[in-house]
C-alpha positions in Angstrom: -34.6 -9.3 21.2 -31.5 -8.4 22.3 -28.4 -10.9 21.8 -25.5 -9.9 23.9 -22.1 -12.4 22.1 -18.5 -12.3 22.2 -17.3 -10.4 18.9 -15.5 -12.5 16.4 -12.6 -11.9 13.8 -15.5 -11.5 11.4 -17.0 -8.4 13.2 -13.9 -5.8 13.2 -15.1 -3.8 10.1 -18.5 -3.5 12.2 -16.4 -2.7 15.2 -14.6 0.0 13.3 -18.0 1.8 12.4 -19.4 1.9 15.9 -16.0 3.8 16.5 -16.1 5.9 14.3 -19.7 6.7 14.5 -19.1 7.5 18.0 -16.0 9.9 16.6 -18.1 11.8 14.0 -20.9 12.4 17.2 -18.2 13.6 19.7 -16.5 16.3 16.4 -13.7 13.7 16.9 -13.7 12.5 13.4 -10.5 13.8 12.8 -8.4 12.3 15.6 -9.6 8.5 14.9 -7.1 7.1 12.6 -8.0 3.1 13.3 -8.1 0.7 10.6 -10.2 -3.2 10.1 -6.4 -4.2 10.6 -6.0 -2.6 13.4 -9.5 -3.7 15.3 -8.4 -7.0 13.8 -4.6 -7.1 15.6 -5.6 -6.0 18.7 -8.9 -7.9 19.3 -8.0 -11.2 17.7 -4.2 -11.3 16.8 -1.9 -13.6 18.4 -1.8 -11.8 21.2 -5.2 -10.1 22.2 -5.1 -6.7 23.8 -8.8 -6.8 24.3 -12.1 -8.4 23.9 -15.6 -6.9 22.9 -18.7 -8.0 22.9 -21.4 -7.3 20.9 -25.1 -6.2 21.2 -27.4 -7.3 18.5 -30.9 -6.6 18.1 -33.2 -8.9 16.0 -29.9 -10.0 14.1 -28.5 -7.1 13.5 -25.6 -5.0 15.2 -26.5 -2.1 17.0 -23.6 -1.4 19.7 -20.6 -2.7 21.2 -18.6 -3.1 24.6 
């Protein structure tokens, strides 16, 4: 079953993995300099700069927006 939910601070590693996988697919992995700490700061810090939504299939993260 598909579930969409707001991303939480504990999702930083998962979001980074999705970003890195997309960069790898696009053959731009060398351009990807984000870290888990960057994701946590900019999505969940005291002044968030963006929001994210995770897509889960049967409880497993399968994508984000």
